[in-house]
PDB file of N, CA, C and O in Angstrom:
ATOM      1  N   UNK A   1     -12.761 -11.441  -1.516  1.00  0.00           N
ATOM      2  CA  UNK A   1     -14.365 -11.155  -1.044  1.00  0.00           C
ATOM      3  C   UNK A   1     -14.892 -11.854  -1.389  1.00  0.00           C
ATOM      4  O   UNK A   1     -15.077 -12.387  -2.483  1.00  0.00           O
ATOM      5  N   UNK A   2     -15.315 -11.974  -0.173  1.00  0.00           N
ATOM      6  CA  UNK A   2     -17.163 -12.403   0.134  1.00  0.00           C
ATOM      7  C   UNK A   2     -17.624 -11.939  -0.820  1.00  0.00           C
ATOM      8  O   UNK A   2     -17.345 -10.835  -1.287  1.00  0.00           O
ATOM      9  N   UNK A   3     -18.954 -13.290  -1.546  1.00  0.00           N
ATOM     10  CA  UNK A   3     -19.260 -12.521  -2.965  1.00  0.00           C
ATOM     11  C   UNK A   3     -20.717 -11.456  -2.140  1.00  0.00           C
ATOM     12  O   UNK A   3     -21.067 -10.350  -2.552  1.00  0.00           O
ATOM     13  N   UNK A   4     -21.214 -12.064  -1.161  1.00  0.00           N
ATOM     14  CA  UNK A   4     -22.558 -10.998  -0.506  1.00  0.00           C
ATOM     15  C   UNK A   4     -22.093 -10.364  -0.105  1.00  0.00           C
ATOM     16  O   UNK A   4     -22.914  -9.518   0.247  1.00  0.00           O
ATOM     17  N   UNK A   5     -20.810  -9.974   0.270  1.00  0.00           N
ATOM     18  CA  UNK A   5     -20.191  -8.080   0.850  1.00  0.00           C
ATOM     19  C   UNK A   5     -19.816  -7.667  -0.450  1.00  0.00           C
ATOM     20  O   UNK A   5     -20.019  -6.490  -0.746  1.00  0.00           O
ATOM     21  N   UNK A   6     -19.161  -8.640  -1.509  1.00  0.00           N
ATOM     22  CA  UNK A   6     -19.482  -7.951  -2.620  1.00  0.00           C
ATOM     23  C   UNK A   6     -21.159  -6.836  -3.232  1.00  0.00           C
ATOM     24  O   UNK A   6     -21.148  -5.605  -3.251  1.00  0.00           O
ATOM     25  N   UNK A   7     -22.027  -7.452  -3.526  1.00  0.00           N
ATOM     26  CA  UNK A   7     -22.834  -7.599  -3.513  1.00  0.00           C
ATOM     27  C   UNK A   7     -23.539  -6.832  -2.791  1.00  0.00           C
ATOM     28  O   UNK A   7     -24.103  -6.051  -3.558  1.00  0.00           O
ATOM     29  N   UNK A   8     -23.947  -6.525  -1.251  1.00  0.00           N
ATOM     30  CA  UNK A   8     -23.429  -5.390  -0.496  1.00  0.00           C
ATOM     31  C   UNK A   8     -23.236  -3.703  -1.047  1.00  0.00           C
ATOM     32  O   UNK A   8     -23.913  -2.678  -0.961  1.00  0.00           O
ATOM     33  N   UNK A   9     -22.424  -3.935  -1.413  1.00  0.00           N
ATOM     34  CA  UNK A   9     -21.264  -2.587  -1.135  1.00  0.00           C
ATOM     35  C   UNK A   9     -21.374  -2.397  -2.947  1.00  0.00           C
ATOM     36  O   UNK A   9     -21.075  -1.286  -3.386  1.00  0.00           O
ATOM     37  N   UNK A  10     -21.900  -3.740  -4.174  1.00  0.00           N
ATOM     38  CA  UNK A  10     -22.609  -2.721  -5.266  1.00  0.00           C
ATOM     39  C   UNK A  10     -23.359  -2.319  -5.243  1.00  0.00           C
ATOM     40  O   UNK A  10     -23.676  -1.493  -6.099  1.00  0.00           O
ATOM     41  N   UNK A  11     -24.321  -2.743  -3.978  1.00  0.00           N
ATOM     42  CA  UNK A  11     -25.871  -1.956  -3.602  1.00  0.00           C
ATOM     43  C   UNK A  11     -26.339  -0.992  -3.508  1.00  0.00           C
ATOM     44  O   UNK A  11     -27.323  -0.424  -3.981  1.00  0.00           O
ATOM     45  N   UNK A  12     -24.869  -0.586  -2.222  1.00  0.00           N
ATOM     46  CA  UNK A  12     -25.182   0.523  -1.928  1.00  0.00           C
ATOM     47  C   UNK A  12     -24.668   1.566  -2.367  1.00  0.00           C
ATOM     48  O   UNK A  12     -25.044   2.645  -1.910  1.00  0.00           O
ATOM     49  N   UNK A  13     -23.474   1.492  -3.570  1.00  0.00           N
ATOM     50  CA  UNK A  13     -23.179   2.580  -4.925  1.00  0.00           C
ATOM     51  C   UNK A  13     -24.498   2.653  -5.776  1.00  0.00           C
ATOM     52  O   UNK A  13     -25.055   3.718  -6.043  1.00  0.00           O
ATOM     53  N   UNK A  14     -24.982   1.306  -6.212  1.00  0.00           N
ATOM     54  CA  UNK A  14     -26.399   2.045  -6.856  1.00  0.00           C
ATOM     55  C   UNK A  14     -27.285   3.084  -6.118  1.00  0.00           C
ATOM     56  O   UNK A  14     -27.406   4.285  -6.360  1.00  0.00           O
ATOM     57  N   UNK A  15     -27.657   2.608  -5.513  1.00  0.00           N
ATOM     58  CA  UNK A  15     -28.767   3.477  -4.499  1.00  0.00           C
ATOM     59  C   UNK A  15     -28.095   4.829  -4.465  1.00  0.00           C
ATOM     60  O   UNK A  15     -28.722   5.588  -5.205  1.00  0.00           O
ATOM     61  N   UNK A  16     -27.117   5.399  -3.925  1.00  0.00           N
ATOM     62  CA  UNK A  16     -26.171   6.030  -3.609  1.00  0.00           C
ATOM     63  C   UNK A  16     -26.172   6.842  -5.013  1.00  0.00           C
ATOM     64  O   UNK A  16     -26.227   8.070  -4.966  1.00  0.00           O
ATOM     65  N   UNK A  17     -26.112   6.176  -6.255  1.00  0.00           N
ATOM     66  CA  UNK A  17     -26.036   6.648  -7.076  1.00  0.00           C
ATOM     67  C   UNK A  17     -27.257   7.342  -8.013  1.00  0.00           C
ATOM     68  O   UNK A  17     -27.324   8.422  -8.599  1.00  0.00           O
ATOM     69  N   UNK A  18     -28.092   6.328  -7.890  1.00  0.00           N
ATOM     70  CA  UNK A  18     -29.356   7.051  -8.405  1.00  0.00           C
ATOM     71  C   UNK A  18     -29.972   8.075  -7.253  1.00  0.00           C
ATOM     72  O   UNK A  18     -31.095   8.417  -7.623  1.00  0.00           O
ATOM     73  N   UNK A  19     -29.655   8.622  -6.106  1.00  0.00           N
ATOM     74  CA  UNK A  19     -29.813   9.558  -5.185  1.00  0.00           C
ATOM     75  C   UNK A  19     -29.635  10.466  -5.628  1.00  0.00           C
ATOM     76  O   UNK A  19     -30.415  11.340  -6.006  1.00  0.00           O
ATOM     77  N   UNK A  20     -27.998  10.358  -5.660  1.00  0.00           N
ATOM     78  CA  UNK A  20     -27.405  11.825  -6.316  1.00  0.00           C
ATOM     79  C   UNK A  20     -27.930  12.461  -7.565  1.00  0.00           C
ATOM     80  O   UNK A  20     -28.260  13.636  -7.727  1.00  0.00           O
ATOM     81  N   UNK A  21     -27.951  11.296  -8.567  1.00  0.00           N
ATOM     82  CA  UNK A  21     -27.760  12.294  -9.619  1.00  0.00           C
ATOM     83  C   UNK A  21     -29.831  12.717 -10.009  1.00  0.00           C
ATOM     84  O   UNK A  21     -30.204  13.637 -10.738  1.00  0.00           O
ATOM     85  N   UNK A  22     -30.765  11.733  -9.267  1.00  0.00           N
ATOM     86  CA  UNK A  22     -32.139  12.302  -9.235  1.00  0.00           C
ATOM     87  C   UNK A  22     -32.111  13.652  -8.513  1.00  0.00           C
ATOM     88  O   UNK A  22     -32.730  14.538  -9.102  1.00  0.00           O
ATOM     89  N   UNK A  23     -31.494  14.012  -7.304  1.00  0.00           N
ATOM     90  CA  UNK A  23     -30.880  14.796  -6.665  1.00  0.00           C
ATOM     91  C   UNK A  23     -30.303  16.108  -7.852  1.00  0.00           C
ATOM     92  O   UNK A  23     -30.586  17.301  -7.966  1.00  0.00           O
ATOM     93  N   UNK A  24     -29.754  15.556  -8.298  1.00  0.00           N
ATOM     94  CA  UNK A  24     -29.259  16.616  -9.489  1.00  0.00           C
ATOM     95  C   UNK A  24     -29.721  17.201 -10.515  1.00  0.00           C
ATOM     96  O   UNK A  24     -29.752  18.356 -10.941  1.00  0.00           O
ATOM     97  N   UNK A  25     -30.153  15.972 -10.911  1.00  0.00           N
ATOM     98  CA  UNK A  25     -31.857  16.383 -11.914  1.00  0.00           C
ATOM     99  C   UNK A  25     -32.467  17.567 -11.449  1.00  0.00           C
ATOM    100  O   UNK A  25     -32.547  18.669 -11.992  1.00  0.00           O
ATOM    101  N   UNK A  26     -32.996  17.062 -10.071  1.00  0.00           N
ATOM    102  CA  UNK A  26     -34.324  18.108  -9.991  1.00  0.00           C
ATOM    103  C   UNK A  26     -33.639  19.611  -9.852  1.00  0.00           C
ATOM    104  O   UNK A  26     -34.071  20.653 -10.343  1.00  0.00           O
ATOM    105  N   UNK A  27     -32.315  19.410  -8.954  1.00  0.00           N
ATOM    106  CA  UNK A  27     -31.439  20.934  -8.826  1.00  0.00           C
ATOM    107  C   UNK A  27     -31.496  21.281 -10.368  1.00  0.00           C
ATOM    108  O   UNK A  27     -32.297  22.212 -10.445  1.00  0.00           O
ATOM    109  N   UNK A  28     -31.060  20.996 -11.547  1.00  0.00           N
ATOM    110  CA  UNK A  28     -31.323  21.689 -12.965  1.00  0.00           C
ATOM    111  C   UNK A  28     -32.373  21.739 -13.006  1.00  0.00           C
ATOM    112  O   UNK A  28     -32.512  22.700 -13.762  1.00  0.00           O
ATOM    113  N   UNK A  29     -33.400  21.399 -12.741  1.00  0.00           N
ATOM    114  CA  UNK A  29     -35.072  21.212 -14.050  1.00  0.00           C
ATOM    115  C   UNK A  29     -35.763  22.138 -12.982  1.00  0.00           C
ATOM    116  O   UNK A  29     -36.935  22.400 -13.251  1.00  0.00           O
ATOM    117  N   UNK A  30     -35.216  22.740 -11.704  1.00  0.00           N
ATOM    118  CA  UNK A  30     -35.056  24.182 -11.055  1.00  0.00           C
ATOM    119  C   UNK A  30     -34.789  25.441 -11.516  1.00  0.00           C
ATOM    120  O   UNK A  30     -35.360  26.454 -11.114  1.00  0.00           O
ATOM    121  N   UNK A  31     -33.951  25.402 -12.333  1.00  0.00           N
ATOM    122  CA  UNK A  31     -33.444  26.519 -13.746  1.00  0.00           C
ATOM    123  C   UNK A  31     -34.129  26.962 -14.654  1.00  0.00           C
ATOM    124  O   UNK A  31     -34.006  28.085 -15.143  1.00  0.00           O
ATOM    125  N   UNK A  32     -35.466  25.550 -15.192  1.00  0.00           N
ATOM    126  CA  UNK A  32     -36.587  26.064 -15.846  1.00  0.00           C
ATOM    127  C   UNK A  32     -37.788  26.697 -15.198  1.00  0.00           C
ATOM    128  O   UNK A  32     -38.334  26.742 -14.096  1.00  0.00           O
ATOM    129  N   UNK A  33     -38.005  27.398 -17.028  1.00  0.00           N
ATOM    130  CA  UNK A  33     -39.688  27.686 -15.793  1.00  0.00           C
ATOM    131  C   UNK A  33     -40.643  26.781 -17.176  1.00  0.00           C
ATOM    132  O   UNK A  33     -41.224  27.049 -18.229  1.00  0.00           O
ATOM    133  N   UNK A  34     -40.378  25.829 -16.480  1.00  0.00           N
ATOM    134  CA  UNK A  34     -41.763  24.812 -16.886  1.00  0.00           C
ATOM    135  C   UNK A  34     -42.952  25.031 -16.279  1.00  0.00           C
ATOM    136  O   UNK A  34     -43.938  24.425 -16.698  1.00  0.00           O
ATOM    137  N   UNK A  35     -43.048  25.803 -15.349  1.00  0.00           N
ATOM    138  CA  UNK A  35     -44.390  26.230 -14.821  1.00  0.00           C
ATOM    139  C   UNK A  35     -45.374  26.747 -16.154  1.00  0.00           C
ATOM    140  O   UNK A  35     -46.451  26.332 -16.581  1.00  0.00           O
ATOM    141  N   UNK A  36     -44.739  27.514 -16.453  1.00  0.00           N
ATOM    142  CA  UNK A  36     -45.486  28.430 -17.675  1.00  0.00           C
ATOM    143  C   UNK A  36     -46.404  27.550 -18.869  1.00  0.00           C
ATOM    144  O   UNK A  36     -47.234  27.953 -19.684  1.00  0.00           O
ATOM    145  N   UNK A  37     -45.908  26.279 -18.609  1.00  0.00           N
ATOM    146  CA  UNK A  37     -46.478  25.236 -19.592  1.00  0.00           C
ATOM    147  C   UNK A  37     -47.859  24.730 -18.683  1.00  0.00           C
ATOM    148  O   UNK A  37     -48.640  24.016 -19.313  1.00  0.00           O
ATOM    149  N   UNK A  38     -48.131  24.969 -17.597  1.00  0.00           N
ATOM    150  CA  UNK A  38     -49.232  24.557 -16.619  1.00  0.00           C
ATOM    151  C   UNK A  38     -50.454  25.643 -16.802  1.00  0.00           C
ATOM    152  O   UNK A  38     -50.344  26.749 -17.332  1.00  0.00           O
ATOM    153  N   UNK A  39     -51.636  25.070 -16.244  1.00  0.00           N
ATOM    154  CA  UNK A  39     -52.317  26.453 -15.502  1.00  0.00           C
ATOM    155  C   UNK A  39     -52.060  26.965 -14.435  1.00  0.00           C
ATOM    156  O   UNK A  39     -51.455  26.341 -13.563  1.00  0.00           O
ATOM    157  N   UNK A  40     -52.527  28.393 -14.262  1.00  0.00           N
ATOM    158  CA  UNK A  40     -52.336  28.680 -13.345  1.00  0.00           C
ATOM    159  C   UNK A  40     -53.193  27.882 -12.185  1.00  0.00           C
ATOM    160  O   UNK A  40     -54.210  27.235 -12.436  1.00  0.00           O
ATOM    161  N   UNK A  41     -52.480  28.073 -10.563  1.00  0.00           N
ATOM    162  CA  UNK A  41     -52.606  27.675  -9.365  1.00  0.00           C
ATOM    163  C   UNK A  41     -52.754  25.840  -9.280  1.00  0.00           C
ATOM    164  O   UNK A  41     -53.234  25.204  -8.341  1.00  0.00           O
ATOM    165  N   UNK A  42     -52.016  25.134 -10.930  1.00  0.00           N
ATOM    166  CA  UNK A  42     -51.828  24.003 -10.649  1.00  0.00           C
ATOM    167  C   UNK A  42     -50.413  23.574 -10.061  1.00  0.00           C
ATOM    168  O   UNK A  42     -49.621  22.884 -10.702  1.00  0.00           O
ATOM    169  N   UNK A  43     -50.155  24.093  -8.660  1.00  0.00           N
ATOM    170  CA  UNK A  43     -49.035  24.017  -8.136  1.00  0.00           C
ATOM    171  C   UNK A  43     -48.375  22.441  -7.989  1.00  0.00           C
ATOM    172  O   UNK A  43     -47.286  22.043  -8.403  1.00  0.00           O
ATOM    173  N   UNK A  44     -49.405  21.716  -7.269  1.00  0.00           N
ATOM    174  CA  UNK A  44     -49.197  19.866  -6.893  1.00  0.00           C
ATOM    175  C   UNK A  44     -48.640  19.254  -8.407  1.00  0.00           C
ATOM    176  O   UNK A  44     -47.749  18.436  -8.638  1.00  0.00           O
ATOM    177  N   UNK A  45     -49.455  19.928  -9.234  1.00  0.00           N
ATOM    178  CA  UNK A  45     -49.356  19.463 -10.726  1.00  0.00           C
ATOM    179  C   UNK A  45     -47.988  19.135 -11.122  1.00  0.00           C
ATOM    180  O   UNK A  45     -47.305  18.168 -11.458  1.00  0.00           O
ATOM    181  N   UNK A  46     -47.886  20.748 -10.869  1.00  0.00           N
ATOM    182  CA  UNK A  46     -46.103  21.263 -11.183  1.00  0.00           C
ATOM    183  C   UNK A  46     -45.054  20.692 -10.567  1.00  0.00           C
ATOM    184  O   UNK A  46     -44.052  20.431 -11.233  1.00  0.00           O
ATOM    185  N   UNK A  47     -45.107  20.392  -9.139  1.00  0.00           N
ATOM    186  CA  UNK A  47     -44.352  19.585  -8.444  1.00  0.00           C
ATOM    187  C   UNK A  47     -43.811  18.126  -8.834  1.00  0.00           C
ATOM    188  O   UNK A  47     -42.649  17.730  -8.912  1.00  0.00           O
ATOM    189  N   UNK A  48     -45.531  17.166  -9.148  1.00  0.00           N
ATOM    190  CA  UNK A  48     -45.053  16.236  -9.066  1.00  0.00           C
ATOM    191  C   UNK A  48     -44.592  16.400 -10.661  1.00  0.00           C
ATOM    192  O   UNK A  48     -43.417  16.052 -10.551  1.00  0.00           O
ATOM    193  N   UNK A  49     -44.717  16.614 -11.634  1.00  0.00           N
ATOM    194  CA  UNK A  49     -44.239  17.163 -12.755  1.00  0.00           C
ATOM    195  C   UNK A  49     -42.426  17.004 -13.152  1.00  0.00           C
ATOM    196  O   UNK A  49     -41.614  16.503 -13.930  1.00  0.00           O
ATOM    197  N   UNK A  50     -42.594  17.839 -11.972  1.00  0.00           N
ATOM    198  CA  UNK A  50     -40.602  18.266 -11.716  1.00  0.00           C
ATOM    199  C   UNK A  50     -40.556  16.437 -10.707  1.00  0.00           C
ATOM    200  O   UNK A  50     -39.586  15.721 -10.957  1.00  0.00           O
ATOM    201  N   UNK A  51     -41.248  16.095 -10.045  1.00  0.00           N
ATOM    202  CA  UNK A  51     -40.476  15.015  -9.352  1.00  0.00           C
ATOM    203  C   UNK A  51     -40.334  13.752 -10.548  1.00  0.00           C
ATOM    204  O   UNK A  51     -39.190  13.314 -10.673  1.00  0.00           O
ATOM    205  N   UNK A  52     -41.183  13.263 -11.250  1.00  0.00           N
ATOM    206  CA  UNK A  52     -41.175  12.605 -12.232  1.00  0.00           C
ATOM    207  C   UNK A  52     -40.395  12.370 -13.323  1.00  0.00           C
ATOM    208  O   UNK A  52     -39.967  11.271 -13.674  1.00  0.00           O
ATOM    209  N   UNK A  53     -40.113  14.035 -14.164  1.00  0.00           N
ATOM    210  CA  UNK A  53     -39.216  14.241 -14.544  1.00  0.00           C
ATOM    211  C   UNK A  53     -37.776  14.278 -14.457  1.00  0.00           C
ATOM    212  O   UNK A  53     -36.992  14.379 -15.401  1.00  0.00           O
ATOM    213  N   UNK A  54     -37.422  14.155 -12.834  1.00  0.00           N
ATOM    214  CA  UNK A  54     -36.258  14.386 -12.385  1.00  0.00           C
ATOM    215  C   UNK A  54     -36.071  12.836 -12.092  1.00  0.00           C
ATOM    216  O   UNK A  54     -34.871  12.567 -12.061  1.00  0.00           O
ATOM    217  N   UNK A  55     -36.813  11.829 -11.888  1.00  0.00           N
ATOM    218  CA  UNK A  55     -36.949  10.945 -11.655  1.00  0.00           C
ATOM    219  C   UNK A  55     -35.995   9.741 -13.103  1.00  0.00           C
ATOM    220  O   UNK A  55     -35.234   8.773 -13.090  1.00  0.00           O
ATOM    221  N   UNK A  56     -36.587  10.499 -14.006  1.00  0.00           N
ATOM    222  CA  UNK A  56     -36.603   9.803 -15.621  1.00  0.00           C
ATOM    223  C   UNK A  56     -35.557  10.296 -15.464  1.00  0.00           C
ATOM    224  O   UNK A  56     -34.660   9.604 -14.981  1.00  0.00           O
ATOM    225  N   UNK A  57     -35.317  11.643 -15.813  1.00  0.00           N
ATOM    226  CA  UNK A  57     -33.604  12.234 -16.446  1.00  0.00           C
ATOM    227  C   UNK A  57     -32.474  11.251 -15.018  1.00  0.00           C
ATOM    228  O   UNK A  57     -31.955  10.176 -15.319  1.00  0.00           O
ATOM    229  N   UNK A  58     -32.344  11.676 -14.028  1.00  0.00           N
ATOM    230  CA  UNK A  58     -31.731  10.969 -13.296  1.00  0.00           C
ATOM    231  C   UNK A  58     -31.528   9.797 -13.454  1.00  0.00           C
ATOM    232  O   UNK A  58     -30.442   9.491 -13.946  1.00  0.00           O
ATOM    233  N   UNK A  59     -32.617   8.575 -13.050  1.00  0.00           N
ATOM    234  CA  UNK A  59     -32.050   7.349 -13.605  1.00  0.00           C
ATOM    235  C   UNK A  59     -31.525   6.668 -14.783  1.00  0.00           C
ATOM    236  O   UNK A  59     -30.945   5.586 -14.872  1.00  0.00           O
ATOM    237  N   UNK A  60     -31.902   7.670 -15.816  1.00  0.00           N
ATOM    238  CA  UNK A  60     -31.265   7.221 -16.868  1.00  0.00           C
ATOM    239  C   UNK A  60     -29.350   8.346 -17.047  1.00  0.00           C
ATOM    240  O   UNK A  60     -28.741   8.348 -18.117  1.00  0.00           O
ATOM    241  N   UNK A  61     -29.073   8.751 -16.384  1.00  0.00           N
ATOM    242  CA  UNK A  61     -27.092   9.372 -15.788  1.00  0.00           C
ATOM    243  C   UNK A  61     -27.251   8.272 -14.648  1.00  0.00           C
ATOM    244  O   UNK A  61     -26.128   7.786 -14.507  1.00  0.00           O
ATOM    245  N   UNK A  62     -28.221   7.609 -13.695  1.00  0.00           N
ATOM    246  CA  UNK A  62     -27.492   6.688 -13.167  1.00  0.00           C
ATOM    247  C   UNK A  62     -27.147   5.623 -13.720  1.00  0.00           C
ATOM    248  O   UNK A  62     -26.090   5.001 -13.603  1.00  0.00           O
ATOM    249  N   UNK A  63     -28.072   5.400 -14.348  1.00  0.00           N
ATOM    250  CA  UNK A  63     -28.176   4.236 -15.299  1.00  0.00           C
ATOM    251  C   UNK A  63     -26.426   3.830 -16.152  1.00  0.00           C
ATOM    252  O   UNK A  63     -25.699   2.836 -16.125  1.00  0.00           O
ATOM    253  N   UNK A  64     -26.330   5.270 -16.873  1.00  0.00           N
ATOM    254  CA  UNK A  64     -24.947   5.626 -17.977  1.00  0.00           C
ATOM    255  C   UNK A  64     -23.548   5.301 -16.914  1.00  0.00           C
ATOM    256  O   UNK A  64     -22.485   4.695 -17.049  1.00  0.00           O
ATOM    257  N   UNK A  65     -24.072   5.905 -16.050  1.00  0.00           N
ATOM    258  CA  UNK A  65     -22.764   5.983 -14.963  1.00  0.00           C
ATOM    259  C   UNK A  65     -22.473   4.172 -14.524  1.00  0.00           C
ATOM    260  O   UNK A  65     -21.592   3.375 -14.847  1.00  0.00           O
ATOM    261  N   UNK A  66     -23.608   4.083 -13.714  1.00  0.00           N
ATOM    262  CA  UNK A  66     -23.095   2.938 -13.644  1.00  0.00           C
ATOM    263  C   UNK A  66     -22.349   1.663 -14.308  1.00  0.00           C
ATOM    264  O   UNK A  66     -21.366   0.997 -13.985  1.00  0.00           O
ATOM    265  N   UNK A  67     -23.375   1.625 -15.511  1.00  0.00           N
ATOM    266  CA  UNK A  67     -22.578   0.821 -16.515  1.00  0.00           C
ATOM    267  C   UNK A  67     -21.267   1.260 -17.333  1.00  0.00           C
ATOM    268  O   UNK A  67     -20.744   0.506 -18.154  1.00  0.00           O
ATOM    269  N   UNK A  68     -20.815   2.449 -17.062  1.00  0.00           N
ATOM    270  CA  UNK A  68     -19.425   3.269 -17.249  1.00  0.00           C
ATOM    271  C   UNK A  68     -18.720   2.494 -16.559  1.00  0.00           C
ATOM    272  O   UNK A  68     -17.891   1.888 -17.239  1.00  0.00           O
ATOM    273  N   UNK A  69     -18.703   2.116 -14.781  1.00  0.00           N
ATOM    274  CA  UNK A  69     -18.459   1.806 -14.030  1.00  0.00           C
ATOM    275  C   UNK A  69     -18.249   0.173 -14.332  1.00  0.00           C
ATOM    276  O   UNK A  69     -17.273  -0.571 -14.231  1.00  0.00           O
ATOM    277  N   UNK A  70     -19.280   0.028 -14.645  1.00  0.00           N
ATOM    278  CA  UNK A  70     -18.954  -1.647 -14.679  1.00  0.00           C
ATOM    279  C   UNK A  70     -18.282  -2.123 -15.932  1.00  0.00           C
ATOM    280  O   UNK A  70     -17.559  -3.118 -15.981  1.00  0.00           O
ATOM    281  N   UNK A  71     -18.593  -1.286 -17.009  1.00  0.00           N
ATOM    282  CA  UNK A  71     -17.602  -1.751 -18.316  1.00  0.00           C
ATOM    283  C   UNK A  71     -16.070  -1.406 -17.979  1.00  0.00           C
ATOM    284  O   UNK A  71     -15.281  -2.169 -18.535  1.00  0.00           O
ATOM    285  N   UNK A  72     -15.585  -0.566 -17.305  1.00  0.00           N
ATOM    286  CA  UNK A  72     -14.537   0.575 -16.785  1.00  0.00           C
ATOM    287  C   UNK A  72     -13.794  -0.735 -16.207  1.00  0.00           C
ATOM    288  O   UNK A  72     -12.783  -1.247 -16.687  1.00  0.00           O
ATOM    289  N   UNK A  73     -14.230  -0.996 -15.519  1.00  0.00           N
ATOM    290  CA  UNK A  73     -14.045  -1.970 -14.342  1.00  0.00           C
ATOM    291  C   UNK A  73     -13.324  -3.805 -15.286  1.00  0.00           C
ATOM    292  O   UNK A  73     -12.490  -4.585 -14.827  1.00  0.00           O
ATOM    293  N   UNK A  74     -13.965  -3.879 -16.417  1.00  0.00           N
ATOM    294  CA  UNK A  74     -13.911  -5.163 -17.025  1.00  0.00           C
ATOM    295  C   UNK A  74     -12.739  -5.187 -18.343  1.00  0.00           C
ATOM    296  O   UNK A  74     -12.375  -6.146 -19.024  1.00  0.00           O
ATOM    297  N   UNK A  75     -12.310  -3.699 -18.401  1.00  0.00           N
ATOM    298  CA  UNK A  75     -12.026  -3.262 -19.446  1.00  0.00           C
ATOM    299  C   UNK A  75     -10.139  -4.372 -19.376  1.00  0.00           C
ATOM    300  O   UNK A  75      -9.966  -5.239 -20.232  1.00  0.00           O
ATOM    301  N   UNK A  76      -9.189  -4.144 -18.454  1.00  0.00           N
ATOM    302  CA  UNK A  76      -8.403  -5.045 -17.862  1.00  0.00           C
ATOM    303  C   UNK A  76      -8.403  -6.590 -18.439  1.00  0.00           C
ATOM    304  O   UNK A  76      -7.436  -7.054 -19.044  1.00  0.00           O
ATOM    305  N   UNK A  77      -9.521  -7.270 -18.195  1.00  0.00           N
ATOM    306  CA  UNK A  77     -10.402  -9.237 -18.665  1.00  0.00           C
ATOM    307  C   UNK A  77      -9.409  -8.770 -20.290  1.00  0.00           C
ATOM    308  O   UNK A  77      -8.816  -9.640 -20.928  1.00  0.00           O
ATOM    309  N   UNK A  78      -9.413  -7.210 -20.735  1.00  0.00           N
ATOM    310  CA  UNK A  78      -8.907  -7.287 -22.264  1.00  0.00           C
ATOM    311  C   UNK A  78      -8.242  -8.314 -22.362  1.00  0.00           C
ATOM    312  O   UNK A  78      -8.553  -9.393 -22.866  1.00  0.00           O
ATOM    313  N   UNK A  79      -6.800  -7.815 -21.612  1.00  0.00           N
ATOM    314  CA  UNK A  79      -5.555  -8.018 -21.813  1.00  0.00           C
ATOM    315  C   UNK A  79      -4.468  -8.772 -21.065  1.00  0.00           C
ATOM    316  O   UNK A  79      -3.248  -8.917 -20.986  1.00  0.00           O
ATOM    317  N   UNK A  80      -6.188  -9.356 -20.324  1.00  0.00           N
ATOM    318  CA  UNK A  80      -5.380 -10.675 -19.462  1.00  0.00           C
ATOM    319  C   UNK A  80      -5.676 -11.902 -19.812  1.00  0.00           C
ATOM    320  O   UNK A  80      -5.140 -12.853 -19.242  1.00  0.00           O
TER     321      UNK A  80
END
């Protein structure tokens, strides 16, 4: 297969993984009452905090998932 096609497919998988896991982290964080840590009426800061925290958590999970996927694809080379 063409090297450029493989790189393009890998890029699509990476982007989708980040989007999905950041979205899942945002959804999970909405189950917490983080707004109690903020001053009253600071809606924008609370939303920004949710976004940044979901990006941090989602990126870490996506990195783990993508590394795990990459490592699992290289396991057959041990026996070959």
